[in-house]
C-alpha positions as CSV (number, residue, x, y, z in Angstrom):
1,M,-24.3,23.5,15.9
2,A,-20.8,22.3,17.0
3,V,-18.3,21.0,14.9
4,N,-15.6,18.9,16.0
5,S,-12.5,19.3,14.7
6,T,-11.2,16.0,15.7
7,A,-13.1,14.5,12.9
8,S,-13.0,17.1,10.5
9,V,-9.3,17.2,10.8
10,N,-9.3,13.5,10.6
11,T,-11.4,13.8,6.8
12,F,-8.9,15.9,5.9
13,R,-6.3,13.8,6.2
14,Q,-8.1,10.1,4.7
15,Q,-8.9,12.9,1.7
16,T,-5.7,14.7,0.8
17,G,-3.5,11.6,2.6
18,F,-2.0,14.4,4.5
19,T,0.0,13.1,7.2
20,T,2.2,14.8,10.2
21,N,4.6,12.6,9.0
22,N,4.8,14.1,5.4
23,I,5.9,17.3,7.0
24,A,10.0,17.3,6.5
25,S,11.9,18.0,9.2
26,P,14.2,20.2,9.2
27,V,17.0,18.4,11.1
28,K,16.4,15.6,8.0
29,E,16.7,18.7,5.4
30,K,20.0,19.1,3.4
31,T,22.0,21.8,4.8
32,T,24.7,22.2,1.7
33,P,22.4,23.4,-1.4
34,N,23.2,21.3,-4.9
35,K,25.5,22.3,-7.4
36,V,23.4,23.3,-9.9
37,N,24.8,22.9,-13.3
38,P,24.5,26.4,-15.3
39,G,22.7,24.5,-18.8
40,V,20.7,22.5,-16.8
41,E,19.3,25.3,-14.8
42,E,18.8,27.8,-18.3
43,Q,16.6,24.4,-19.3
44,L,14.7,24.6,-17.2
45,R,14.0,28.5,-17.0
46,R,13.2,27.9,-20.7
47,L,11.2,25.4,-20.3
48,Q,9.0,27.1,-17.8
49,D,9.2,30.5,-19.4
50,E,7.8,28.3,-22.5
51,R,4.7,26.9,-20.6
52,D,4.4,30.3,-19.1
53,S,4.1,31.9,-22.2
54,L,2.2,29.5,-23.5
55,L,-0.6,29.6,-21.4
56,R,-0.6,33.2,-20.9
57,T,-1.9,33.1,-25.1
58,G,-5.1,31.6,-23.5
59,V,-4.6,29.4,-26.4
60,F,-3.6,26.8,-24.4
61,N,-4.9,25.2,-21.0
62,T,-3.4,22.8,-18.5
63,E,-4.5,19.9,-20.2
64,D,-3.5,20.2,-24.0
65,D,-1.1,18.0,-24.4
66,M,1.8,20.6,-25.2
67,I,1.7,22.1,-21.9
68,V,1.3,18.2,-20.8
69,E,5.1,17.6,-22.3
70,L,7.0,20.6,-21.2
71,E,5.2,19.2,-17.4
72,R,6.8,16.6,-18.1
73,Q,10.1,18.0,-19.1
74,I,10.4,20.6,-16.4
75,R,9.8,17.9,-13.9
76,A,12.2,15.1,-15.3
77,V,15.7,18.4,-15.3
78,I,13.9,18.8,-11.4
79,E,14.5,15.3,-10.4
80,S,17.7,15.6,-12.8
81,I,18.7,18.4,-10.3
82,D,17.2,17.1,-7.3
83,N,19.4,13.5,-7.7
84,S,22.6,15.1,-8.8
């Protein structure tokens, strides 16, 4: 049975929304790292540690309100870092 690789790639792209335009070009990437406020960096680490600790207990899963809220806060901190 022959597999049509072009059709498979196109199906993958349709299902995932992936295109070659989604790949970051090394030329367009920032050449200097963002200077992150140590307090913000600590806040991010604390939120991630809290989320990870709760998930490790087995009592919480990724759909629990507590974890969803921690994820929202983590994303907000990451966005603030990206926008600085």
